[in-house]
N, C-alpha and C positions, 0 to 999 in steps of 0.2 A: 162590629165588623172586625174580621180577622182576615189576613193575607200571609201567605208563606213568605218568609224573608227571601227565599232563593227565587221568588217572582219579582222581588222589589230591586234586589242588589246582583249585579253579574259576580260570578266567582265563586258563589256560597253554594257549598257541596251538599250542605245538611238541607234535607227536604221536609223537615219536621217542625222546625221554630216557627211559630206563628206570631205575628206582630199586629198588635191590637190598635196602634196609633203612632205616629211620627211627629217628631218636632225637633226643633234647633234651639230651643230654650231649656235649660235643664231643670229650671225651677218649675216647668209645666210636664215634666215626664211623670206619667204615670206606669204601674206595673204592666209590662208586656209592650211597652213601647220601642220603638227604633229611635236612638238618639243620633242625630247628625251634627257633627260637630266641624263647624266652619268658623275661620278667622272673621270678624266683622270689623268695622271701622272703630267701635268702642269696646268691644268684648272679644275673647278669643274663646270658642265653645271648647277648644281641647283642654283648657284648665278647668272645665267644670264636666269632665269625664267622671271623675269620682264621684260628684253629686248625681249624675243621672245614673249611674250603677247602684247608689244607693237607694235610689228611688223606684228601683225595678225595672231598669231598661234591659231588655232581652238581647240586645245586639247594639253595637257602635259603628257608625260609618263616619271616618274622619279624612282629613285632608293629609295628614302625615302619621307616623308611626306615634303611638301613644306610651308612654310609659308606666309602669306598674303591671300589676298580674290581675287579670279578670277571667272568671270563668264563663266569659260570654263572647259570641264571635265578635271580632273586631276586622272590620274591612277598611283597608286604606285605598282611598280614590282621591288623587291629589285635584280633580276635576269636579269634585261632588258639589262643588258651591254651584256651579252652572247646571248642575243635575238635579238640584233638589224638587225643580217644578216636574220633571219626568218621573221621579221617584214618587211625589204626590199624586200625579196623575194617575199611575199604576195603582196606588193604594185605593184612590177613591174611584176607581173604574171608570177614568177618563170622562169625568162629567161635560168638559167642554165639547166632547163629540155629541152629545145628546141633547144640545140646545143650540140654538142661532145667537152666536156670539157677537155682540156689537162692541169694539174698542172706541173710545172717545179721548183724544189727546189733543193738547194745545195749552196755551199759559192761561187764559181765561175763558171761562163759559163750560168747562168739561161737566160740572155737577148740573147745572141747568140743562145742558142738551141731553145727557144721559136720563136725568129726571123725566124731561119731555117725553123722551122715548118710551119710558116705561109707562108713563101716562096715556100715550097714545095706541100703543099696541098690546093688544090682548095678551095676558098670561107672560109679561116681560117683567122681569126681576130687576133690580137696582144694585150696582157696587160702587161705592164711592166715598167722598170725603164725610158726607153727612150720615152715612150709615149703609146699610145694605138689608135686602130682602124685598118685600112689598113695600112700594113706596107708601102706603097708607100707614103703616106700622114698621119703620125703620128699625133695625137692630143696630146697636153703636159701632163705629169703626174707630181705629187708632190713627190710621194712614189713609190717604187718598186712595194708594193700592197697597195691601198688606203683603206679607211676605208669601212667598210661594205655596207653601203649605196651606195657610190659611185661604188664599185664593183657591185653591181646588177644594178644600172643606166646604167653603161657603157655595161654590158652584154646585157640589154634591148635594148640598142643603136645599138650593134653588131646584134642582132636578126632584128631589124628594116632595117638594111643593108643588109640583106639576107645573112648573114654569117652562115655556116652549122657548124663551127667548131670555136675553140677559143684556142690559147696556151697562157697561163697566167704564168707568174712568181710570185712564192708564197714564201716570206721572211719567215724568222724564227718568226720575229716580228708578223706577220700578223697571221701566226699559233698559237701562243701564246696569241694573244689578240683576237681570234676568229673572224677575219676579214672575214676568208672565210669559217667560219663553217658550213653555210648553202648553199655553191655552191656544185652542185652535179657534182663533177669530176667522170670523167669516166676513166681517164688514169693519172698516176702520173710519173714523169721522177726525177731521182736522179743524179746529176752530180758528185758531190764531196763534201768533208769535211775537212776544215782546219780553223785555227784560225781567228775567227772574231766574234764581237758583245759580247765579255766576260764581258764588262760594264753592257751589259743588262741581259745576261743570268746566269752570275756568274761563270760558268765553261764550259769547253767542253763538259762533259756529258749531262747536261742540255740543251745545244745548239743543241746536236744531238738529243736528245729526241724532242725538237721542230721541227726538221726537219722531223723527224719520223711520225709525226701526220699525215702528208699528205698521208702517206700510209695506214692510219687506216680509212679512209673513207669509208663507207659501200657500195656505190655503184661503186667502181673500177670494172675494168673489166680487167684490166692489169696494169703491171707497166714496165717501161724501166729503167735499172739501170746499172750504171757503175761498172763492175767486177772487175776492176783494184783497185778499193778503198776497204780496209778494211770493212768499215762501209757499202759499197755497197753490199761485200759480205754476211755480216751479215744480212742486210736487205733482201737479196735473199731468204738467208735460211729460215727466219721467214715468207716471204710470201707465198713461195712454200710449206711450212708446213700448211698455211691457207688455201691452193687450190687456190691462185691467180696465175695467168699467169705471169711469168717474162719473158720480153725480155732482155738479156743481151748483154753489149757492151763492148770492151776492146781489149787489145793488143794480147792477146792470142787467138786462132783458136778455143777453146773450147767454145767461146762465140756465140751468135748468130749473132752478127755484130762485125767481126773484120777487121784489114787492115795492110798492109805493106807500108810503106814508102820508094819510090825508090830514090827520090833526092828532095832537097828543091831549090827553085829559088828566084831571088829577088822579084817575082810576086806571088808565090804560092807553091803549092805541088804535086808533082805526087807519084801515088802509085797505090795500088790494094784494092778493097774490097773483103773480103770473108764473105759472109753470108749464112744463112740456106736457102736462097730465091735465091741464085746465087751468081756470081762471075762478076766483072767488074773493068776496068781499072778507074782511076780517075784523074783529073787534077783541083784540089781546088784552087778557087782563093782566100785562106786564109793563114795566117802567123802563125807558130808556131804548133807544134805536139798536143799540148792542144787543137788547133782549129779544128783540125781532129776528136779528141773525141768528141767536141760538135756536129760537122757535123753528127757523128756515131749517137748519142743519138737521134737527127732529123730524120735520115734514120730509124731508128729502130722503131721510131713512124709511119712513114710512111708506111712502108713494114708490119707492123701489122696491119695497118688499111687498106690493101689489095692493096696499090699501088705496080705496077710492079717497079724491079729493074731498067730494061731497060728504062721503062716510064720517070723514075724520075733522072736517072745519068745524062743526059745533065743539068737539072735544077741544079743539085749538082755542075756540073762544070761551072756554070754561076750563083751562088749563089750572091744576092746583097749583098753589104757592111752593116755590122751592125754598126750605128753611134758610133763613139768613141771607137771602139773596133779594135785596131791593125791597125788603119788607117795610111797608108803610104803617105807623100807628097815629090815629087820630082822635082828638077829643075836643069837643067844642070848648072855644075859650083857651085853648092850649095851644103852642107851637106843632106842626107835624113833625113828625119823627121818622126817618129812613135808617134801617139797620142794614148793612151789607158786609160782605166779606172781602171787598176790595182790599188787597195788601201788597199789589204791584203799581208802579206809576201809572200805566195805562188803566188799569181798572180803577183806579182813584180817580183819575181824571174823567172817564167815563160816567162813572157814579156821580161825581160832582155836576156834570153838564145834564145829566138825565134829571137829578132832583131839582135843578134850577128850571129845566125845560117844562116839567110835568107840574110842579108845585109852586113857582115863583117865589116872591118875597127875599127878605135877607137870609143869606145862608151861612148858617154855621157848621164848622167840620170840626168833629172829636176824631183824633186818629193817633196813631203812634206806628211803630216799627217793630218787627221782631228781632229778638236778640239771636246772637250766634247764627245769623244768616247774612246774605249780600249786604254789606254795607253801602256798595255803590248806589243802590237804590233809595237810601234815606233822602238825600239832596235832592234829588229827582221827585219825590212824593211831596217834600216840602213846597217845592218848586208848582206843582200842580195844584195844591191848594191854594198857594198865593196867587196864583193867576185866577182861580175861579171861586173861591170863597169870599164872603164879607168879615168872616172870622173864624179864626180856628182856636181849638183848645189841644195843646200836644200833650199826650198822655202815654201810658205804658199800653203795649200790646201784650205779646209775650216775650218780655226781655230775656228769660231763660237765665243764662249765667251772667250776662252783661247788667252793668248799672242802667237803670233807666235814663238818668241825668245824662249820660255819656251819649246814648241813643238819640235822647231829644236834641242836644245840642248840634248833632250833626242834621237832624232834620231842619232845624231852624237856619243851619248856614244856607238850605235851599230857598229860604225865604227872599234873601237879599236885602232889600230896604223896607221890605212890606213889614210892619209892626203891628197889626191888628192879631194878635195872638196871645194866648196865655200859657204857661207851663204849669200844669197841674198833674205830677206823677201818678197819682191814685187814681186808676180809671174810674171806680164808682164816683170819687167826687168830682171828677172832670166831667162825667155825662149828667150828674146832678146839677151841676152849676150851669151846664149849657142848657138844661130844660129848664131851670129856674130864672136864667137871666134871659132867655128868649122871649118874645112877644107873641100873642096868637097869630100874627101874621109872618112869622118867621119860620123856618125850614132847619131841622138840625139832622145832619147827616153823620150817624156813627160809624165809623168804617174800621174794618180789619178783622173784626173775629166772627162777624155773622152768625152761625149756627152754634158757634163752640159753646161749651158749658164751663168750661175751665179757664184759668189763666196760668200760665207757667212762670213762677219768679222763684229764683235761687235753687232751681232744680227741684221744687215742689209745686204741685199742680192744686189750685185751690178754685173753690167753686165760685165761678163768675159767669153770667150769661147777659150779654147786653139787652136781649130782648126782653127777659124777665125783670131785670132791673128798670128798663124803661116803662113796663106796664105796671110795675109796682109805683114809679114816681107819676104816671098819667092817671093812676087809679083805675086800670082796667083789670085787676085781678078779682077774682070772685071773691 
């Protein structure tokens, strides 16, 4: 595809230059591309204009004047960083206007809610942490919400795949950095709010304000909100005062979608839905009461969109697994193993509680904390494990540029006087030790990385997948 440069950028008089692509990474420039130079947190695109030119860029759009001589148009726009999404939307022919776009935000549960939405509603694509595309065959993603150009490019691909809707995870970073500013969201979903990303936002108040931005998009027709959460209830009040339709879900029957859990089994949860669209028994193949809340959010989306409860209840009872989210592995004569992405204090506490509720037995937790991220949550995660686990092995998560030993020391501070733990920095060795030392009646929760297939150590990403490692040790590989 090709678009005239004058259609993408204001102030361009030449109506003959055609642009074949747009990018903000000079390493990805192809002949015929528009290179947008912006100053980022780690790199400044203005330092790489020469490379973009050598690689065949036909035009440059920059935040400031560029030194040097180039025989291609250079447009200076100090506000271009906030307008990348608008430019990408024009280039890809406004794909978000051609689908029903559902944005899902919150600290925990975004992936599951968006995945459930895609599973329940026909021709609905997925974009998020675990990948993008059809949930049966997801393509890899690098971030929960990619940069603005990639977001619009993938939306365009979903349109080409005949998708009528998309359920998209929207991170607080993406909202703060305008990565989705020009996506035409039709519906926004809020799951919950707890401590995360304080290293970036600075405070919980700023973190909450970033999440709130999703609900300020002008084109929204409805919001689906967790009324069990204080921040959720505050959102409901503000949005209803603005005249926006709010579908509420929660554990009280005053909400539009509520439920009662009747029993927990080793494979799922029995209970009953109570909604303003009707009632239905459920037998969900999920683990943990928080997982029912995630399903309820997706159910609220589907019911508001016109699906019948009777029509989708069977789908609910056969929901496909969400990769790396409370995935259970069992082999006769060996401990049950749960792999989960829990990497915040609240998520880890919920995963521990759910594991014990469903599977019983002695609970061993293998976990760590990410490096170069919010250090304040490390002790809190240690405290959560000490409060609920019978034994812990503290290991590496994604230490990035930090030393694993330093991270683990901070985690251990949260243990207080609890001493039922071991320090094994190598994650593979830690998981192996947990599985070998556990009895057949024990349960091992491996938390923090979930679906991830790599581990970042000292700036390098090495192949490591908790799920594959567990399957190898348990003899589940073919």
